[in-house]
C-alpha positions as CSV (number, residue, x, y, z in Angstrom):
1,M,-0.9,-1.3,-46.6
2,A,-0.6,-0.5,-42.9
3,V,1.7,2.7,-42.1
4,P,4.6,1.2,-39.6
5,Y,4.4,2.2,-36.2
6,N,7.1,5.1,-35.6
7,F,7.2,5.5,-31.6
8,E,9.5,8.5,-31.8
9,K,7.4,10.3,-34.3
10,V,4.3,9.6,-32.1
11,L,6.4,11.3,-29.3
12,E,7.5,14.4,-31.4
13,Q,3.8,15.0,-32.9
14,F,2.1,14.8,-29.2
15,T,4.8,17.1,-27.9
16,K,4.2,19.8,-30.9
17,E,0.2,19.5,-29.9
18,I,0.5,20.0,-26.6
19,K,2.7,23.0,-27.3
20,S,0.5,24.4,-29.9
21,L,-2.4,23.9,-27.6
22,F,-1.1,25.6,-24.5
23,G,2.1,27.4,-25.0
24,K,4.0,28.7,-22.6
25,G,1.3,27.1,-20.1
26,T,3.2,23.8,-20.9
27,L,5.8,23.2,-17.9
28,S,6.6,19.4,-18.6
29,I,5.6,16.6,-21.0
30,T,6.8,13.5,-19.4
31,V,6.2,9.6,-20.9
32,F,6.0,7.0,-17.9
33,G,5.4,3.5,-18.0
34,S,6.5,0.7,-20.2
35,A,7.1,3.4,-23.1
36,A,9.8,4.6,-21.0
37,T,11.6,1.0,-20.7
38,D,12.5,-1.8,-22.9
39,E,9.3,-3.8,-22.2
40,F,7.4,-1.3,-24.6
41,D,6.0,-3.5,-27.3
42,P,5.0,-1.0,-30.3
43,Q,2.3,-3.7,-31.4
44,K,0.6,-3.9,-27.8
45,S,1.7,-1.2,-25.5
46,D,-0.2,2.2,-25.0
47,I,1.6,5.3,-24.3
48,N,1.1,7.4,-21.2
49,F,2.0,11.0,-21.0
50,L,2.1,13.4,-17.7
51,V,1.5,16.8,-19.2
52,V,2.2,19.6,-16.4
53,L,0.4,22.9,-17.3
54,T,-0.1,26.5,-15.3
55,Q,-2.6,27.2,-13.2
56,K,-4.2,29.5,-16.3
57,A,-3.6,26.7,-18.7
58,I,-5.2,23.7,-16.8
59,H,-8.3,25.7,-17.0
60,Q,-8.1,25.5,-20.8
61,I,-8.3,21.9,-21.1
62,D,-11.3,21.8,-23.3
63,K,-8.8,23.1,-26.2
64,A,-7.4,19.3,-25.9
65,L,-11.2,17.8,-27.1
66,P,-10.4,17.9,-30.8
67,F,-7.2,15.8,-30.5
68,V,-8.4,12.9,-28.3
69,S,-9.6,10.6,-31.1
70,K,-6.3,10.9,-33.1
71,W,-4.4,10.4,-29.9
72,E,-6.3,7.2,-29.1
73,R,-5.6,6.2,-32.8
74,R,-2.0,6.6,-32.0
75,R,-2.4,4.2,-29.0
76,I,-2.1,7.4,-26.8
77,S,-3.7,6.6,-23.5
78,L,-5.8,9.8,-22.2
79,P,-2.9,12.1,-21.0
80,L,-2.8,13.1,-17.4
81,F,-3.3,16.9,-17.2
82,V,-2.0,18.0,-13.5
83,T,-0.5,21.2,-12.2
84,K,2.8,21.2,-10.1
85,E,0.4,22.2,-7.2
86,Y,-1.5,19.3,-7.7
87,I,1.4,16.7,-7.6
88,Q,2.7,18.3,-4.4
89,A,-0.6,18.2,-2.8
90,S,-1.5,14.5,-4.0
91,L,1.5,12.9,-2.7
92,D,0.1,11.5,0.4
93,S,-3.5,10.7,-1.4
94,F,-1.9,8.9,-4.4
95,P,1.8,7.8,-3.5
96,I,1.3,4.4,-5.2
97,E,0.3,6.1,-8.6
98,F,3.3,8.6,-7.9
99,I,5.7,6.0,-7.1
100,N,4.9,4.0,-10.5
101,M,5.5,7.4,-12.6
102,Q,8.7,7.7,-10.9
103,S,9.9,4.3,-11.2
104,A,10.0,4.6,-15.1
105,Y,9.8,7.8,-16.9
106,K,11.5,10.0,-19.5
107,V,11.2,13.8,-19.9
108,I,10.4,14.7,-23.3
109,Q,10.2,18.5,-22.8
110,G,10.6,21.0,-19.9
111,E,11.1,20.2,-16.0
112,D,11.5,16.8,-14.3
113,V,8.8,16.9,-12.0
114,L,8.9,13.3,-11.1
115,G,12.7,12.8,-10.2
116,S,12.6,14.8,-6.9
117,L,9.4,13.7,-5.3
118,K,9.4,12.2,-1.9
119,F,7.1,10.1,0.0
120,K,6.2,9.4,3.8
121,K,6.4,5.9,4.5
122,K,2.9,6.0,6.6
123,D,1.4,7.1,3.5
124,I,2.5,4.5,1.2
125,R,1.8,1.9,4.0
126,L,-2.2,3.1,4.1
127,A,-2.4,3.2,0.5
128,C,-0.9,-0.1,0.2
129,E,-3.0,-1.6,2.6
130,R,-6.3,0.1,1.2
131,E,-5.5,-0.9,-2.2
132,L,-4.4,-4.5,-1.6
133,K,-7.5,-5.1,0.4
134,G,-9.5,-3.7,-2.2
135,K,-8.2,-5.6,-5.2
136,L,-8.4,-8.8,-3.0
137,L,-12.0,-8.4,-2.5
138,H,-12.4,-7.6,-6.3
139,L,-9.8,-10.5,-7.1
140,R,-12.0,-13.1,-5.2
141,Q,-15.4,-11.7,-6.9
142,S,-14.0,-12.0,-10.2
143,Y,-12.6,-15.5,-10.0
144,L,-16.1,-16.6,-9.1
145,L,-17.6,-14.5,-12.0
146,T,-15.2,-16.3,-14.5
147,K,-17.7,-19.4,-13.8
148,G,-14.4,-21.7,-14.4
149,R,-14.2,-20.8,-18.1
150,I,-10.5,-20.8,-19.6
151,H,-10.5,-17.8,-21.3
152,A,-12.0,-15.6,-18.2
153,L,-9.6,-17.1,-15.9
154,R,-6.6,-16.4,-18.3
155,Q,-8.0,-12.8,-18.7
156,L,-8.4,-12.1,-14.7
157,I,-4.9,-13.6,-14.3
158,K,-3.7,-10.9,-17.2
159,E,-5.6,-8.0,-16.1
160,S,-5.3,-8.2,-12.2
161,L,-1.7,-9.1,-12.3
162,V,-0.6,-5.3,-13.7
163,T,-2.5,-4.0,-11.0
164,F,-0.8,-5.9,-8.0
165,I,2.5,-5.0,-9.8
166,S,1.8,-1.4,-9.3
167,I,1.3,-2.0,-5.5
168,F,4.3,-4.4,-5.3
169,K,6.4,-1.4,-6.4
170,A,5.3,1.0,-3.7
171,L,5.9,-2.2,-1.2
172,L,9.4,-2.1,-2.4
173,Y,9.7,1.6,-2.0
174,L,8.5,1.3,1.5
175,K,10.9,-1.5,2.3
176,G,13.8,0.8,1.0
177,I,14.2,-1.5,-2.0
178,A,15.2,-0.4,-5.5
179,I,12.5,-0.8,-7.8
180,Q,13.8,-2.8,-11.2
181,P,12.9,-1.9,-14.5
182,T,11.1,-5.0,-15.7
183,K,7.8,-6.6,-14.3
184,Q,9.3,-9.9,-13.8
185,E,12.1,-8.2,-11.7
186,V,9.5,-6.6,-9.3
187,L,7.5,-9.8,-8.9
188,L,10.8,-11.8,-8.0
189,D,11.8,-9.1,-5.6
190,V,8.4,-8.7,-3.6
191,C,8.3,-12.7,-3.7
192,H,11.9,-12.7,-1.8
193,E,11.0,-9.9,0.6
194,F,7.6,-10.9,1.7
195,K,8.4,-14.6,1.4
196,L,5.4,-15.2,-1.3
197,D,5.1,-18.2,-3.8
198,E,8.0,-17.2,-6.4
199,G,6.8,-20.1,-8.4
200,L,3.2,-19.4,-8.7
201,F,4.1,-15.4,-9.9
202,S,6.4,-16.8,-12.6
203,V,3.8,-19.2,-14.1
204,L,1.1,-16.0,-13.7
205,M,3.8,-13.8,-15.6
206,A,4.1,-16.3,-17.9
207,V,0.4,-16.6,-18.7
208,R,0.5,-12.8,-18.9
209,S,3.5,-12.1,-20.9
210,E,4.2,-15.5,-23.0
211,G,0.8,-16.7,-23.5
212,V,1.3,-19.7,-21.9
213,Q,-1.8,-22.1,-21.8
214,L,-2.8,-24.0,-19.0
215,S,-5.7,-26.4,-18.5
216,K,-8.9,-25.6,-16.9
217,S,-8.1,-27.2,-13.3
218,A,-4.5,-25.9,-13.7
219,Y,-6.0,-22.1,-14.1
220,E,-8.4,-22.8,-11.3
221,K,-5.8,-24.0,-8.9
222,K,-3.4,-21.3,-9.7
223,C,-6.0,-18.5,-9.4
224,L,-7.1,-20.3,-5.4
225,R,-3.5,-20.0,-4.9
226,Y,-2.8,-16.5,-6.2
227,I,-5.7,-15.4,-3.9
228,S,-4.3,-17.1,-0.6
229,E,-1.1,-15.3,-1.6
230,I,-2.3,-12.0,-2.0
231,E,-4.4,-12.6,1.4
232,K,-1.1,-13.2,2.9
233,L,0.4,-10.1,1.7
234,T,-2.2,-8.0,3.1
235,E,-1.5,-9.5,6.7
236,L,1.9,-8.8,6.2
237,I,1.3,-5.2,5.3
238,D,-0.9,-4.6,8.3
239,K,2.2,-5.6,10.5
240,I,4.6,-3.0,9.2
241,K,6.0,-0.5,11.6
242,V,6.5,3.0,10.1
């Protein structure tokens, strides 16, 4: 008989394990992403942790090796182990990643290292441009690699949309728009701000989240339109002045 998934118990166990491994070298344990929102699905979602260690403790990361398999069984993504110094030195390089963490997180123990983070608009714009253009190339290639197969087209939508939503959050931050807690709200806000096809992205989101099925022809047409809208967005980002 399967043991019921206990989210709070997983958080408690993980925290105890990190503290047992690194002791006072543990400055902060934070859960971020869907696990910090109402979108968390105990049956499907993974749990993401940001673990902030001291400079001394980060060099003892090998202590965590025996726990990796155990964390995987609890659907804990490989934790991000960092130092406060690393975070501050990386805000210009990884603004999208840290904005996404900051948009949905809960401090489990220790310091709140995300709440006070500030980002330079020029760094966000450059990162969004780089990521959008790179992901656009990948989206085109991945579309061709589906060879028109329905399952592959559906997977392309599901997997790529999550990536683009993370970039969309950074774009909203860049425009000074509050990042809403659900993916659907983020999509709608981006569509409104950048005049994208709201109907298209609503269908794509329904395919990802609700399992909506389309015909082969409909999938192909939606994907081509999807590529076109992302291309339009990359052109708009080029014109943003910061």
